[in-house]
C-alpha positions in Angstrom: 52.1 46.1 204.9 53.7 46.5 201.5 52.5 48.8 198.7 53.8 46.5 196.0 55.5 43.1 195.7 59.2 43.5 196.6 61.5 43.0 193.7 63.5 40.4 195.6 60.6 38.0 195.3 61.3 36.4 191.9 62.2 32.8 190.7 65.9 33.7 190.2 66.5 34.9 193.8 64.2 32.5 195.6 64.3 29.2 193.7 63.7 27.1 196.9 60.9 29.2 198.5 58.0 26.9 199.6 55.8 29.3 201.6 55.0 33.0 201.0 52.8 35.2 203.2 52.3 38.8 202.1 50.1 41.8 202.9 50.1 44.1 199.9 48.2 47.2 198.9 48.3 46.5 195.1 49.4 43.9 192.6 49.8 43.8 188.8 50.6 41.3 186.1 54.3 41.4 186.6 53.8 40.6 190.3 51.6 37.7 189.5 54.1 36.3 187.1 56.9 36.7 189.7 55.0 34.8 192.3 53.6 32.2 189.9 57.1 31.5 188.6 58.5 30.5 192.1 59.4 26.8 191.2 59.0 25.3 194.7 56.1 27.4 196.1 53.6 25.1 197.8 51.6 27.6 199.9 50.7 31.2 199.1 48.8 33.6 201.5 48.3 36.9 199.6 46.4 39.4 201.7 44.9 42.6 200.4 44.7 45.7 202.5 41.3 46.4 204.1 39.0 47.7 201.4 35.6 49.4 201.5 33.2 48.0 198.9 31.5 51.3 198.2 30.9 52.6 194.7 33.0 55.7 195.6 36.2 53.6 195.8 38.4 52.6 192.9 39.3 49.0 192.2 42.5 47.1 191.9 42.8 44.4 189.3 45.5 42.1 188.0 45.3 39.6 185.1 47.9 37.1 183.9 47.6 34.7 181.0 48.7 31.1 181.9 49.6 28.8 179.0 50.9 25.8 180.9 54.4 27.3 181.0 55.3 26.5 184.6 53.2 29.0 186.6 52.1 27.8 190.1 53.1 24.2 189.2 53.6 23.0 192.8 51.1 25.2 194.6 48.8 23.1 196.9 47.2 25.7 199.2 46.3 29.3 198.2 44.6 32.1 200.1 43.7 35.3 198.4 42.3 37.2 201.5 40.5 40.3 200.3 40.7 39.3 196.6 38.2 37.8 194.3 39.4 35.3 191.7 38.4 34.3 188.1 39.8 31.8 185.6 38.7 32.3 182.0 39.6 29.9 179.2 40.6 31.9 176.1 38.7 31.3 172.8 41.3 29.0 171.4 41.4 26.9 174.6 45.2 27.1 174.5 45.5 29.3 177.7 43.7 30.6 180.7 43.5 34.2 182.0 43.8 34.4 185.7 42.5 37.6 187.4 42.5 39.0 190.9 40.1 41.8 191.8 40.3 43.7 195.1 36.5 44.0 195.2 35.7 47.6 194.5 33.0 48.8 192.2 35.0 50.2 189.2 37.1 47.1 189.0 34.3 44.7 188.7 33.4 45.0 185.0 37.0 45.3 183.9 38.2 42.1 185.5 35.1 40.0 185.7 32.8 41.2 182.9 34.7 39.6 180.1 33.3 36.1 180.5 29.5 35.5 180.1 29.8 31.8 179.8 28.4 29.7 182.7 30.7 26.9 183.8 28.0 24.4 183.0 28.0 25.4 179.4 31.8 25.1 178.9 32.5 22.2 176.5 36.2 22.8 176.0 38.9 21.1 178.1 40.9 23.9 179.8 44.7 23.7 179.9 45.9 22.7 183.4 46.2 25.7 185.8 47.7 25.4 189.2 47.7 21.6 188.6 48.4 20.6 192.2 46.2 23.1 194.0 43.9 21.4 196.5 42.7 24.3 198.7 41.6 27.8 197.6 40.3 30.7 199.7 39.0 34.1 198.4 36.5 36.9 198.9 33.3 37.8 197.2 32.2 41.5 197.7 28.5 41.0 196.9 27.3 44.6 196.6 30.2 45.6 194.3 29.8 42.5 192.2 26.0 42.8 191.6 25.8 46.6 191.4 23.4 47.6 188.5 22.8 44.0 187.7 26.3 43.3 186.4 28.4 40.1 186.9 27.8 37.0 188.9 29.6 34.1 190.5 28.6 31.8 187.6 31.8 32.2 185.7 34.6 31.9 188.2 36.3 29.1 186.2 37.0 26.8 189.1 36.8 23.9 186.7 40.2 25.0 185.4 41.7 23.8 188.7 41.9 20.0 188.2 43.1 19.0 191.7 41.0 21.3 193.7 39.1 19.7 196.6 38.1 22.3 199.1 37.2 26.0 198.8 36.5 28.7 201.4 34.7 31.8 200.3 34.3 34.9 202.5 31.0 36.5 201.4 31.1 40.2 202.2 27.6 41.5 202.9 28.3 45.2 203.3 25.8 47.3 201.4 24.2 44.2 199.8 20.6 43.1 200.1 19.7 39.7 201.6 18.5 38.6 198.1 21.9 39.4 196.6 23.8 37.6 199.3 21.6 34.5 198.9 22.1 34.7 195.1 25.8 34.8 195.5 25.9 31.8 197.8 23.6 29.8 195.5 25.8 30.5 192.6 28.9 29.5 194.5 27.2 26.2 195.6 26.3 25.6 192.0 29.9 26.2 190.8 31.1 23.7 193.5 28.6 21.1 192.4 29.7 21.4 188.7 33.4 20.8 189.5 34.5 17.3 188.6 35.7 16.8 192.2 32.4 17.8 193.9 34.1 20.5 195.9 33.9 20.9 199.7 32.6 24.4 200.1 32.8 26.5 203.2 30.9 29.9 203.2 31.5 32.6 205.8 29.5 35.8 205.8 31.3 39.0 206.7 29.8 42.4 207.7 26.3 40.9 208.2 25.5 43.9 210.4 26.0 46.2 207.4 23.7 44.3 205.1 20.6 46.2 203.8 17.2 45.2 205.0 15.7 45.2 201.6 16.9 45.6 198.0 15.7 49.2 197.9 17.2 50.3 201.2 20.2 52.6 201.5 23.5 51.2 202.7 23.1 53.0 206.0 20.0 51.0 206.8 21.7 48.1 208.4 20.6 44.8 209.9 21.7 44.3 213.5 21.5 40.6 214.2 23.5 37.9 215.9 24.9 36.4 212.7 25.5 32.8 212.1 28.3 31.5 209.8 27.1 29.0 207.3 29.3 26.3 206.0 28.3 24.0 203.2 29.7 20.7 202.1 28.6 20.3 198.5 28.6 16.9 197.0 26.8 15.0 194.3 24.3 13.8 196.9 23.2 17.4 197.6 23.9 20.2 200.1 24.6 19.7 203.7 24.4 22.9 205.8 25.9 23.2 209.3 25.6 26.4 211.3 28.3 27.5 213.8 28.5 30.5 216.1 30.0 33.7 214.8 33.7 33.8 215.5 34.4 30.1 214.9 37.7 29.6 213.1 37.1 28.6 209.5 39.6 25.8 209.5 38.2 24.1 212.7 34.7 24.4 211.3 35.6 23.1 207.9 37.1 20.0 209.4 33.7 18.9 210.6 32.4 18.7 207.1 35.6 18.1 205.1 36.6 14.9 203.3 
């Protein structure tokens, strides 16, 4: 595990790097620019250290403005394990702000409260971001995201990724109510449907046993069930839901509903 991105990871020193897999504790704008500037990078697996989504924890966020100047130009597959993502088209539609949030309560509003626009209401054509990205994977910490009625999955900005085809989302249920989890999943399905490519969406629930029984319960009042993973193939024809046993590998399960 690394506390920060090593200084040796930059476009000047690694001009031919195609695959990067890192476990980091924190990341900032300079780190995102260094990784995004790797000219031959085709696959990125950026893993965050294990976080607890409780309100007592501090958040980690990083935002970089992409203006079509060469960032992530050849990236085809990207996994942000432990991170939530958001792409926001700036008011002049000339650039896009790309944010990563390591799902803790204090970081939610700072990173993801700046955009109130639903993707369905966006009329501007965003500049190309990660123009060759076909597969994206990230986390959604439901309790931290919906705490006190703030934020949602409506404005993730997936429409800024023109080549995107498939998305895997790990829905973290710890401390969240069943209603909140279902709301998050419904919003994610809606975002996938709105994408011009009718995205293939795979949803996996994490920490189901730590979900609250009701919206008014305390976090310690947990549900103890044999959880099922739910994967969804979203298309213009509607939702197709297939359940698999807990523990099934996401990639193997996804293949059964992929394009």
